[in-house]
Backbone as CSV, one residue per row, in Angstrom:
resi,resn,N_x,N_y,N_z,CA_x,CA_y,CA_z,C_x,C_y,C_z
1,MET,70.546,111.901,116.412,70.959,111.607,115.137,72.674,111.190,115.137
2,ASP,73.076,110.243,114.005,74.221,110.167,113.378,74.617,111.767,113.051
3,ASP,75.846,112.460,113.321,76.348,113.040,112.746,77.265,112.956,111.814
4,TYR,76.689,112.805,110.320,77.732,112.528,109.653,77.581,113.149,108.102
5,GLN,79.075,113.219,107.167,79.144,114.172,106.503,78.934,113.484,105.194
6,ILE,78.394,113.565,103.950,78.011,112.855,102.640,79.051,113.832,101.866
7,PHE,79.778,112.797,100.862,80.175,113.151,99.968,80.118,112.429,98.869
8,SER,80.588,112.717,97.765,80.752,112.318,96.311,81.834,112.211,95.334
9,ASP,82.050,111.682,94.346,83.031,111.958,93.466,82.546,112.683,92.656
10,SER,83.156,113.790,91.736,82.689,114.464,90.912,81.671,114.415,89.629
11,SER,81.890,113.030,89.518,81.029,112.344,88.206,79.417,112.500,88.500
12,CYS,79.207,112.866,89.636,77.679,112.782,89.714,76.965,114.284,89.346
13,ASP,77.512,115.231,88.577,77.015,116.531,87.868,76.034,116.838,88.754
14,THR,76.108,117.215,89.947,75.394,117.299,90.805,75.338,119.301,90.811
15,PRO,74.166,119.983,90.786,74.515,121.159,90.613,74.852,122.006,92.038
16,LYS,75.580,123.256,91.755,76.147,123.435,92.711,75.381,123.995,93.601
17,GLU,74.064,124.730,93.155,73.138,125.457,94.378,72.744,124.225,95.194
18,LEU,72.338,122.897,94.893,71.999,121.409,95.332,73.073,121.247,96.248
19,LEU,74.449,120.911,96.124,75.375,120.771,96.464,75.779,121.938,98.232
20,ASP,75.174,122.899,97.798,75.496,123.964,98.680,74.241,124.046,99.589
21,LEU,72.890,123.743,99.162,72.063,123.527,100.227,71.826,122.280,101.123
22,HIS,72.581,121.117,100.481,72.819,120.023,101.134,73.860,119.805,102.061
23,HIS,75.163,120.241,101.642,76.189,120.471,102.629,76.709,119.549,101.961
24,ILE,76.902,119.113,100.569,77.745,117.897,100.565,79.031,118.396,99.512
25,ILE,79.848,117.493,99.833,81.171,117.907,99.155,82.017,116.963,98.324
26,LEU,82.526,117.338,97.691,82.573,116.577,96.267,84.514,116.534,96.497
27,VAL,84.550,115.354,95.594,86.237,114.781,95.293,86.270,114.943,93.987
28,PRO,86.956,115.503,93.600,87.199,115.815,92.115,87.791,114.763,91.161
29,PHE,87.312,114.425,89.788,88.146,113.792,89.115,89.031,114.795,88.568
30,TYR,90.016,114.304,87.726,91.027,114.967,86.920,90.787,114.865,85.518
31,ILE,91.460,115.600,84.636,91.222,115.662,82.996,92.329,116.408,82.610
32,THR,92.694,115.172,81.686,94.080,115.955,80.675,93.702,115.923,79.435
33,PHE,94.414,116.997,78.670,94.253,116.721,77.406,95.776,116.065,76.146
34,ASP,96.797,115.966,77.330,98.084,115.616,76.716,98.824,114.742,77.561
35,LEU,98.161,114.160,78.298,98.749,113.015,79.598,100.375,113.848,79.726
36,GLU,99.999,115.079,80.133,101.008,115.878,80.911,100.414,116.665,81.946
37,HIS,99.086,117.904,81.483,98.763,118.677,82.636,97.584,117.651,82.989
38,TYR,97.558,118.119,84.089,95.840,117.310,84.508,95.058,118.274,85.693
39,TYR,93.955,118.433,85.549,92.892,119.890,86.058,91.884,119.235,86.515
40,LYS,91.650,119.649,87.658,90.721,119.171,88.746,89.134,119.517,88.500
41,GLU,88.141,118.582,88.362,87.138,119.209,87.444,86.533,120.035,88.307
42,ASN,85.702,120.891,87.894,84.800,122.353,88.745,85.528,123.292,89.255
43,ILE,87.253,122.572,89.359,87.905,123.645,89.946,89.119,124.279,89.222
44,GLU,89.648,123.233,88.276,90.700,124.075,87.561,90.345,124.108,85.893
45,ILE,89.161,123.715,85.562,88.634,123.762,84.310,86.914,123.667,84.475
46,SER,86.797,124.146,84.025,84.941,124.656,83.995,84.783,123.582,82.699
47,ASN,82.926,123.484,82.837,82.535,122.576,81.708,82.274,123.398,80.541
48,GLU,81.992,124.579,80.576,82.362,125.784,79.418,83.507,125.674,78.620
49,GLU,84.669,125.714,79.522,85.977,125.016,78.878,86.316,124.292,78.125
50,PHE,85.924,123.176,79.198,85.950,121.480,78.231,85.286,121.087,77.018
51,TYR,83.868,122.123,77.046,83.308,121.552,75.851,83.860,122.766,74.854
52,HIS,84.349,123.524,75.185,84.769,124.613,73.922,85.863,123.768,73.104
53,LYS,86.805,122.932,74.266,88.065,122.546,73.746,87.654,121.595,73.015
54,LEU,86.311,120.704,73.280,85.968,119.622,72.553,85.783,119.664,71.339
55,ALA,84.976,120.867,70.898,84.193,121.341,69.587,85.652,122.218,69.107
56,THR,86.532,122.992,69.413,87.312,123.959,68.367,88.787,122.611,68.171
57,GLU,88.989,121.842,69.098,90.371,121.013,69.180,90.288,119.874,68.284
58,LYS,89.002,119.370,68.323,89.099,118.013,68.275,89.836,116.819,68.845
59,ILE,89.574,117.268,70.095,90.253,116.295,70.721,89.698,115.339,71.563
60,PHE,90.177,113.888,72.173,89.803,113.012,72.460,90.735,113.547,74.167
61,PRO,90.028,113.824,75.402,90.837,113.907,76.652,91.123,112.217,77.492
62,LYS,91.382,112.353,77.987,91.503,111.136,79.352,90.743,111.578,80.888
63,THR,90.427,111.033,81.539,90.144,111.172,82.751,90.863,110.641,83.834
64,SER,90.889,110.900,84.562,91.984,110.471,86.286,91.020,110.360,87.008
65,LEU,91.231,109.132,87.897,90.162,108.893,89.279,90.786,109.722,90.143
66,PRO,89.964,110.149,91.657,90.516,110.722,92.231,91.627,109.821,93.665
67,SER,92.369,109.853,93.869,93.498,109.017,94.042,93.074,108.501,95.712
68,ILE,93.543,107.479,96.290,93.355,107.450,97.501,93.702,108.352,98.493
69,MET,94.682,109.378,98.490,94.812,110.291,99.305,93.797,111.304,99.527
70,ASP,93.701,111.195,97.755,92.353,112.779,97.724,91.303,112.714,98.521
71,TYR,90.892,111.042,98.562,89.731,110.601,99.434,90.210,111.020,100.873
72,PHE,91.191,110.297,101.277,92.060,109.857,102.699,91.884,111.706,103.640
73,HIS,92.519,112.850,102.808,92.511,113.620,103.291,90.906,114.587,103.566
74,ALA,90.190,114.774,102.207,89.176,114.672,102.556,88.002,114.113,103.592
75,PHE,88.029,113.355,103.928,87.555,112.434,104.745,87.714,112.946,106.136
76,GLU,89.589,112.722,106.595,90.242,113.100,107.552,90.018,114.537,107.846
77,GLN,89.627,115.566,107.024,89.142,116.789,107.382,87.765,116.730,108.447
78,GLU,86.969,116.018,107.764,85.256,115.644,108.694,85.669,114.792,109.931
79,ILE,86.393,113.949,109.697,86.797,112.774,110.898,87.029,113.471,112.044
80,THR,88.340,114.796,111.956,88.433,115.381,112.783,87.832,116.551,113.515
81,LYS,86.813,116.469,112.862,85.457,117.157,113.229,84.281,116.473,114.107
82,GLY,84.805,115.347,114.446,83.945,114.067,115.153,82.492,113.858,113.775
83,LYS,82.931,113.619,112.578,81.955,113.375,111.754,82.162,112.021,111.476
84,ASP,81.135,111.232,111.017,81.049,109.826,110.452,81.095,110.634,108.771
85,ILE,81.525,109.249,107.976,81.205,109.684,106.536,80.597,108.694,105.529
86,LEU,80.278,108.835,104.713,79.120,108.553,103.443,79.710,108.865,102.115
87,CYS,80.087,108.023,101.521,80.483,108.753,99.948,79.866,107.791,99.066
88,LEU,79.487,108.346,98.029,78.732,108.059,96.822,79.571,107.775,95.646
89,CYS,80.107,107.042,95.045,81.257,106.662,93.486,80.382,106.728,92.469
90,LEU,81.384,107.042,91.539,80.759,106.177,90.095,81.094,104.951,89.957
91,THR,80.129,103.829,89.454,80.019,102.649,89.237,81.692,102.347,89.146
92,GLY,81.718,101.388,89.536,83.003,100.519,89.719,83.498,99.891,88.505
93,LYS,82.051,100.168,87.908,82.218,99.063,86.078,82.696,100.348,85.485
94,PHE,82.879,101.498,85.270,83.279,102.822,84.705,84.752,103.283,85.151
95,SER,85.179,103.122,86.368,86.121,103.672,86.886,86.437,102.995,88.422
96,GLY,87.875,103.321,88.834,88.249,102.533,90.024,88.183,103.847,90.768
97,SER,87.185,105.109,90.954,87.341,105.653,92.098,86.488,105.186,93.011
98,TYR,85.413,104.114,93.067,84.932,103.329,94.549,85.743,102.379,95.264
99,GLN,87.035,102.257,94.296,88.054,100.985,95.075,88.962,102.346,95.310
100,ALA,89.185,103.239,94.835,90.436,104.482,95.751,90.052,105.179,97.432
101,ALA,88.580,105.130,97.258,87.446,105.469,98.367,87.450,104.262,99.389
102,ILE,87.215,102.842,99.049,87.456,102.205,99.805,89.290,102.163,100.575
103,ASN,89.823,102.034,99.400,91.207,101.864,100.299,91.325,103.178,100.714
104,ALA,90.836,104.331,100.417,91.388,105.376,102.056,90.673,105.274,103.045
105,ARG,88.994,104.756,103.156,88.303,103.955,104.361,89.784,102.995,104.847
106,GLU,89.863,102.140,104.554,90.880,101.085,105.024,91.917,101.879,105.806
107,LEU,92.436,102.763,105.376,93.536,103.398,105.960,93.270,104.783,106.964
108,LEU,91.928,105.113,107.155,91.431,105.870,108.211,91.108,104.729,109.429
109,ILE,90.452,103.777,109.126,90.026,103.030,110.002,91.083,102.732,111.250
110,GLU,92.345,102.447,110.484,93.612,102.426,111.420,93.673,103.197,112.000
111,LYS,93.777,104.686,111.382,93.938,105.422,112.333,92.891,106.466,113.135
112,TYR,91.933,106.231,112.998,90.667,106.661,113.576,89.775,105.161,113.782
113,PRO,89.940,104.324,114.771,89.314,102.968,114.416,88.033,103.160,114.959
114,ASP,87.269,104.054,116.384,86.019,104.334,116.286,85.425,105.431,115.081
115,SER,85.769,105.536,113.867,85.069,106.546,112.837,84.143,105.115,112.125
116,LYS,83.024,105.586,111.674,82.337,104.999,110.128,82.427,105.444,109.342
117,ILE,82.580,104.603,108.266,82.702,105.148,107.049,82.423,104.507,105.979
118,HIS,81.285,104.651,105.531,80.425,104.071,104.160,81.120,104.182,103.093
119,ILE,81.536,103.565,102.145,81.386,103.747,100.508,80.259,103.090,99.897
120,ILE,79.948,103.605,98.902,78.710,102.991,98.167,78.849,103.185,96.592
121,ASP,79.197,102.168,95.997,79.215,101.958,94.700,77.583,102.436,94.048
122,SER,77.347,103.787,93.342,76.202,104.091,92.714,75.781,103.180,92.072
123,ILE,76.355,102.333,90.711,76.245,101.853,89.885,75.296,102.753,89.133
124,GLN,75.683,104.113,89.019,75.212,105.081,88.175,76.364,105.756,87.855
125,ALA,76.111,106.846,87.251,77.084,108.155,86.337,75.986,109.213,86.394
126,THR,76.963,110.511,86.341,75.929,111.495,85.945,75.182,112.452,86.775
127,ALA,73.940,112.244,86.280,72.705,112.957,87.282,72.242,111.493,87.525
128,GLY,72.354,110.242,87.273,71.739,109.042,87.965,72.462,109.276,89.438
129,GLN,73.607,109.171,89.185,74.359,109.195,90.557,74.077,110.596,91.172
130,GLY,73.853,111.542,91.313,73.635,113.205,91.546,72.237,112.746,91.960
131,ILE,71.166,112.190,91.131,69.924,112.294,91.858,69.530,111.071,93.316
132,LEU,70.386,110.323,93.005,70.835,109.179,93.964,71.538,109.957,95.128
133,LEU,72.345,110.619,94.950,72.927,111.512,96.359,71.967,112.380,96.806
134,LEU,71.335,113.103,95.931,69.961,114.005,96.670,69.218,113.084,97.891
135,GLN,68.997,111.526,96.990,67.985,110.813,98.249,68.908,110.742,99.535
136,ALA,70.494,110.279,99.203,71.109,110.431,100.759,70.878,111.692,101.297
137,ALA,70.733,112.852,100.872,70.532,114.171,102.062,69.095,114.338,102.463
138,TYR,68.591,113.493,101.797,66.943,113.464,101.900,66.638,112.763,103.385
139,LEU,67.276,111.548,103.334,67.767,110.699,104.555,68.403,111.366,105.759
140,GLN,69.158,111.636,105.199,69.728,112.433,106.305,69.098,113.731,107.105
141,GLU,68.593,114.420,105.979,67.571,115.325,106.852,66.508,114.695,107.197
142,ALA,65.564,113.505,106.733,64.806,113.221,107.638,65.297,112.567,109.004
143,GLY,66.388,112.515,109.325,66.546,111.949,110.594,67.257,110.458,110.628
144,TYR,67.407,109.995,109.647,67.900,108.565,109.477,69.244,108.274,109.743
145,SER,69.804,107.222,110.326,70.795,106.949,111.164,71.817,106.773,109.972
146,LEU,72.707,106.552,109.963,73.803,106.590,108.705,74.148,104.852,108.460
147,ASP,74.013,103.986,109.083,73.721,102.616,108.981,72.095,102.513,108.020
148,ASP,71.026,103.263,108.368,69.715,102.963,107.886,69.706,103.814,106.456
149,THR,70.407,104.817,106.485,70.637,105.437,105.027,71.657,104.800,103.977
150,VAL,72.346,104.024,104.771,73.458,103.282,103.746,72.291,101.887,103.429
151,SER,71.553,101.231,103.737,70.678,100.143,103.685,69.644,100.685,102.451
152,ARG,68.884,102.009,102.808,67.966,102.081,102.027,68.558,102.801,100.804
153,LEU,69.897,103.295,100.802,70.332,103.845,99.715,70.542,102.355,98.241
154,GLU,70.863,101.400,99.352,71.794,100.106,98.825,70.168,99.533,97.586
155,GLU,69.015,99.627,98.389,68.309,99.395,97.823,67.339,100.095,96.354
156,ILE,67.681,101.589,97.289,66.945,102.134,96.018,67.669,102.606,94.625
157,LYS,69.286,102.470,95.323,70.424,102.696,94.050,69.495,101.902,92.627
158,LYS,69.041,100.645,92.899,68.577,99.689,91.935,67.529,100.111,91.013
159,THR,66.612,101.165,91.369,65.768,101.485,90.919,66.562,102.637,90.017
160,ALA,67.568,103.212,89.713,67.833,104.511,88.747,67.967,103.998,87.318
161,ARG,67.754,104.989,86.756,67.783,105.120,85.439,68.239,106.055,84.711
162,ILE,69.060,106.153,83.547,68.859,107.207,82.526,68.647,107.197,81.428
163,MET,67.655,107.314,80.570,67.397,107.357,79.332,67.774,108.548,78.484
164,PHE,68.951,108.105,77.431,69.383,109.079,76.632,69.748,108.834,75.203
165,THR,70.274,109.757,74.703,70.767,109.862,73.797,71.843,110.898,73.288
166,VAL,72.958,110.478,72.651,73.920,111.202,71.924,74.503,111.085,70.891
167,ASP,75.266,112.493,70.243,75.153,112.449,68.860,75.694,111.426,68.053
168,THR,76.532,111.281,68.912,77.853,110.178,68.289,78.450,108.594,69.077
169,LEU,78.765,107.772,68.530,79.286,107.124,69.590,81.050,107.159,69.583
170,GLU,81.212,108.116,68.759,83.102,108.305,68.738,83.544,108.430,70.024
171,TYR,82.949,109.378,70.904,83.156,109.435,72.523,83.515,108.451,73.069
172,LEU,82.497,107.633,73.007,82.355,106.465,73.975,83.425,105.203,73.622
173,ALA,83.574,105.157,72.131,84.510,104.058,71.570,86.096,104.535,72.019
174,LYS,86.110,105.923,71.781,87.459,106.468,72.233,87.937,106.519,73.252
175,GLY,87.022,106.105,74.399,87.538,106.407,75.771,87.497,104.781,76.065
176,GLY,86.700,104.166,75.655,86.924,102.562,76.086,85.593,102.229,76.585
177,ARG,84.664,102.872,76.948,83.531,102.445,77.601,81.977,102.684,76.742
178,ILE,82.359,101.917,75.899,81.620,101.619,74.664,80.376,100.759,75.196
179,GLY,81.047,99.222,75.854,80.347,98.575,76.639,79.475,97.969,75.313
180,LYS,78.272,97.632,75.949,77.417,96.809,74.780,76.381,97.542,73.838
181,VAL,76.797,98.986,73.646,76.278,99.847,72.768,77.188,99.631,71.664
182,ALA,78.175,98.602,71.472,79.049,98.700,70.198,77.832,97.933,69.159
183,SER,76.955,97.818,69.580,76.449,96.887,68.616,75.629,97.760,67.649
184,LEU,75.467,99.067,68.496,74.492,99.952,67.783,75.212,100.421,66.207
185,ALA,74.219,100.561,65.712,75.277,101.465,64.314,74.861,102.865,64.146
186,GLY,75.989,103.360,64.769,76.013,105.009,65.456,76.689,105.721,64.319
187,THR,77.441,104.983,63.150,77.835,105.716,62.512,77.020,105.980,60.835
188,MET,76.022,105.300,60.957,75.424,105.484,59.399,74.605,106.861,59.832
189,LEU,74.507,107.465,58.465,74.051,109.033,58.115,73.159,109.526,59.184
190,ASN,73.298,110.420,60.164,71.821,110.878,60.989,71.639,109.970,61.749
191,ILE,71.816,108.784,62.076,71.532,107.396,63.075,72.047,108.384,64.688
192,ARG,70.877,108.509,65.383,71.184,108.760,66.684,70.807,107.296,67.665
193,PRO,72.210,106.805,68.457,71.806,105.876,69.441,70.859,106.295,70.189
194,MET,70.106,105.536,70.774,69.696,105.476,72.096,69.897,104.349,73.207
195,ILE,70.376,104.965,74.557,71.217,104.021,75.078,70.090,103.912,76.981
196,GLN,69.910,103.062,77.534,70.050,103.226,78.555,71.058,102.950,79.674
197,LEU,71.271,103.817,80.865,72.376,103.125,81.605,71.217,102.589,83.282
198,LYS,71.815,101.431,83.314,71.238,100.511,84.406,72.062,99.536,84.803
199,ASP,71.930,99.550,86.137,72.700,98.747,86.797,74.098,98.405,86.661
200,ALA,74.797,99.717,86.410,76.257,99.882,86.048,76.419,99.329,84.360
201,GLU,75.247,99.236,83.738,75.946,98.763,82.133,75.001,99.338,81.360
202,LEU,75.347,100.151,79.900,75.132,100.969,79.075,74.689,100.111,78.065
203,VAL,73.269,100.176,77.733,72.216,98.852,77.505,71.797,99.620,75.961
204,PRO,72.362,99.201,74.986,71.701,99.752,73.613,70.169,100.052,73.395
205,TYR,69.273,100.675,73.475,67.785,100.324,73.280,67.327,100.572,71.816
206,SER,67.868,101.165,70.934,67.315,101.399,69.379,68.524,102.464,68.868
207,ASN,68.379,102.775,67.393,68.400,103.673,66.596,67.540,104.712,66.277
208,ILE,67.790,105.806,66.106,66.670,106.691,65.492,67.595,107.633,64.372
209,ARG,66.625,108.235,63.546,67.300,108.896,62.581,66.602,110.229,62.907
210,GLY,67.589,111.005,63.057,67.707,112.219,63.090,67.637,113.140,64.671
211,ARG,67.832,114.102,65.202,67.693,114.222,66.235,66.243,114.694,67.265
212,LYS,65.214,115.191,66.309,64.328,115.718,67.185,63.676,114.107,67.479
213,LYS,63.835,113.193,66.026,62.850,111.632,66.661,63.674,111.165,68.404
214,SER,65.105,111.263,68.133,65.686,110.866,69.220,65.396,111.465,70.558
215,LEU,65.238,112.487,70.625,64.893,113.134,71.686,63.336,113.116,72.010
216,ASP,62.657,112.782,71.179,60.954,112.094,71.285,61.205,110.615,72.264
217,LYS,62.308,109.926,71.490,62.129,108.574,72.301,62.812,108.989,73.161
218,ILE,63.195,109.537,73.892,63.729,109.546,75.212,62.615,109.575,76.425
219,LEU,61.506,109.836,75.908,60.060,109.623,76.835,59.623,108.600,76.496
220,ALA,59.499,108.377,74.952,58.946,106.890,74.881,59.704,105.710,75.748
221,MET,61.104,105.604,75.913,61.434,104.990,76.560,61.532,105.078,77.851
222,THR,61.201,106.015,78.504,60.739,106.382,79.878,59.177,106.024,80.001
223,GLU,58.532,106.454,79.162,56.949,106.064,79.314,56.954,104.426,79.717
224,GLU,57.744,103.377,78.474,57.870,101.966,78.623,58.366,101.427,79.862
225,TYR,59.280,101.991,80.263,59.482,101.871,81.771,58.618,101.706,82.771
226,PHE,57.613,102.537,82.602,56.886,102.907,84.129,55.734,101.557,84.080
227,THR,55.603,101.819,82.519,54.349,100.815,82.015,54.828,99.509,82.445
228,GLU,56.051,99.047,81.767,56.252,96.988,81.498,56.925,97.403,83.051
229,ASN,57.182,98.072,84.059,57.781,97.629,85.443,56.327,97.956,86.488
230,ASN,55.091,98.267,85.634,54.090,98.933,86.710,54.217,99.667,87.703
231,GLU,55.271,100.962,87.494,55.425,101.617,88.520,54.753,103.166,88.607
232,ARG,54.730,103.648,89.452,53.748,105.300,89.332,54.634,106.407,89.200
233,TYR,54.745,107.334,88.375,55.539,108.457,88.638,55.841,109.067,89.606
234,GLU,54.629,109.340,90.459,54.475,109.669,91.496,55.649,109.343,92.603
235,ASP,55.727,107.873,92.989,56.786,107.577,93.466,58.199,107.854,92.929
236,TYR,58.657,108.507,92.067,59.599,108.853,91.410,60.128,110.200,91.424
237,ASP,61.604,109.880,91.646,62.144,111.774,91.778,62.624,111.624,90.327
238,PHE,62.794,112.792,89.754,63.329,112.877,88.061,64.034,114.557,87.602
239,CYS,65.120,114.497,86.700,65.937,115.341,86.694,66.317,115.164,85.158
240,LEU,67.012,115.796,84.678,67.439,116.078,83.241,68.779,116.474,83.430
241,ALA,69.212,115.971,82.168,70.804,115.744,82.044,70.950,116.125,80.826
242,ASN,72.173,117.002,80.504,72.672,118.113,79.163,74.062,118.057,79.404
243,ALA,74.000,118.031,77.852,75.991,117.992,77.964,75.883,119.742,77.330
244,THR,75.548,120.084,76.146,75.885,120.961,75.457,74.469,121.748,75.068
245,THR,73.337,121.363,74.804,72.165,121.817,74.468,71.083,121.912,75.059
246,ILE,71.188,123.030,75.760,69.957,123.241,76.920,68.814,123.440,76.072
247,GLU,68.787,124.054,75.062,67.168,124.076,74.266,66.663,122.700,74.293
248,ASP,67.306,121.851,73.493,67.081,120.639,73.527,66.563,119.825,74.396
249,THR,67.355,120.276,75.627,66.926,119.197,77.313,65.909,120.296,77.637
250,ARG,65.592,121.608,77.728,63.951,121.912,77.756,63.000,121.411,77.127
251,ALA,63.164,121.348,75.654,61.922,120.777,75.124,62.029,119.133,75.736
252,VAL,62.835,118.493,75.654,62.415,117.185,76.621,61.791,117.497,78.060
253,GLN,62.384,118.376,78.641,61.892,118.702,80.006,60.050,119.324,79.739
254,SER,60.081,119.350,79.263,58.458,120.023,78.887,57.710,118.776,78.625
255,GLN,58.278,117.848,77.960,57.094,116.804,77.416,57.449,116.004,78.726
256,LEU,58.458,116.058,79.141,58.463,115.136,80.651,57.526,115.371,81.285
257,GLU,57.580,116.932,81.725,56.485,117.530,82.893,55.245,116.965,82.505
258,GLY,54.475,117.118,81.106,53.372,116.423,80.501,53.144,114.926,80.587
259,LEU,53.926,113.985,80.655,53.968,112.983,80.762,54.030,112.603,82.545
260,ILE,54.208,113.189,83.234,54.525,112.361,84.594,53.534,113.562,85.355
261,GLY,52.912,114.948,84.917,51.829,115.021,85.443,52.586,116.251,86.754
262,ARG,53.362,116.965,86.654,54.105,117.904,87.391,55.377,117.884,86.896
263,PRO,55.849,119.561,87.807,57.331,120.193,87.369,58.356,119.496,87.662
264,VAL,59.495,119.493,86.550,60.524,119.033,87.440,61.358,120.300,88.003
265,THR,61.380,119.797,89.084,61.731,121.671,90.113,63.305,121.489,89.958
266,TYR,64.060,120.332,89.688,65.626,120.293,90.021,66.386,121.430,88.797
267,PRO,67.050,122.304,89.120,67.924,122.529,87.540,68.402,121.398,86.993
268,VAL,68.711,121.794,85.803,69.111,120.656,85.048,70.436,120.180,85.489
269,PHE,71.090,118.915,85.256,72.021,118.921,85.826,72.961,118.935,84.566
270,GLN,74.341,119.271,84.190,75.011,119.707,82.892,76.154,118.271,83.041
271,ILE,75.890,117.608,82.208,77.173,116.702,81.976,78.947,117.126,82.164
272,GLY,79.281,117.065,83.533,80.304,117.577,83.269,81.756,116.824,82.494
273,VAL,82.508,117.468,83.224,84.178,116.670,82.281,84.308,115.315,82.372
274,THR,83.826,114.631,83.431,84.520,113.245,83.717,83.183,111.862,82.480
275,ILE,82.457,112.724,82.743,81.129,111.996,82.074,81.252,112.282,80.591
276,GLY,81.461,113.965,80.442,81.195,114.452,79.051,82.563,114.045,78.436
277,THR,83.770,113.381,78.869,84.869,112.911,78.147,84.426,111.601,77.238
278,TYR,83.087,110.860,77.750,82.846,109.762,76.951,81.586,109.854,76.365
279,THR,80.405,110.767,76.146,79.312,111.014,75.946,79.819,112.246,74.730
280,GLY,80.628,113.131,74.607,80.460,114.598,73.846,79.390,115.330,74.018
281,PRO,79.729,116.306,73.203,78.891,117.425,73.378,77.116,116.690,72.374
282,GLY,76.323,117.060,72.909,75.141,116.970,72.568,74.157,115.564,73.289
283,ALA,74.825,115.408,74.048,73.950,114.470,75.368,72.840,115.043,75.814
284,VAL,71.857,114.215,75.747,70.644,114.276,76.569,70.095,113.433,76.901
285,GLY,69.295,113.443,78.504,68.778,112.184,79.055,67.933,112.749,80.476
286,VAL,66.756,111.712,80.122,66.148,111.504,81.591,66.533,110.783,82.491
287,CYS,66.535,111.218,83.505,66.982,110.665,84.775,66.015,110.397,85.788
288,PHE,65.883,108.992,86.414,64.587,109.039,87.521,65.254,107.633,88.560
289,ILE,64.757,107.807,89.819,65.015,107.628,91.312,64.022,106.875,91.814
290,LYS,63.564,106.216,92.430,62.165,105.674,93.250,62.737,106.747,94.409
291,LYS,62.134,107.378,95.019,61.896,108.335,96.325,62.331,107.382,97.591
292,PHE,63.530,107.785,98.211,63.409,107.482,99.564,62.622,106.783,100.350
293,ASP,61.117,107.600,100.199,59.988,107.086,101.016,58.836,106.256,100.740
294,ARG,58.991,105.883,99.917,58.396,105.362,98.948,58.714,103.459,99.083
């Protein structure tokens, strides 16, 4: 079996216990609140500190991608141990992280020409990227070669979806990531936009009046996907994404478990600094992907 190390940039928001369990290494994004001081996600600033700042200081932070040299040094540490590299990155539509990893690969191949370094654009973000990352770990643990793992991930990443709602479009607009959701009338009183992330695009779904109805709509969006695409729940892996409203997310999880007929065993993926900068507090989502062996 190939000996390869799995990496991701930190936008995957995968819970630490799952990273540790599967021996996955993250390369962090950076965040700044003043364009002068930059903090590494999950290392120099916690999610709790980040959301507290958003809530109390009414600021709009900026993120910065991992540098080429961040990737270079992280990969090189494993290459010198005799390992090949597999790295999943935030969709290239949202960030240059993928390209930075590609550039690092080119430098490393010159230095270590016998190394195999595969970089995958996840075409996803937050828990959608994270649940694809877990499929990579399962493929590795099932004995798949690096090349076969990459081939399978390229196929199943197209099945990944996040069905989610945010409290406001303000953060998406300020961060320049609003994309197609600009058509949603999010400024209307108590209107909650419903959004789908698929194929690296934020796709507007509908507008819902009221928080409770917007949470219920996440389940309706999920059910509609499986009905319209003639897919079976048992062929998919599911997880929940949450920014700051864990009780709301637990309520959605309970409904989801009723819909799919089984427990969701993953811990909730907390939307971290990189993606939380654009969703703001209050985001809740259902994420799913076709299982690697289906």
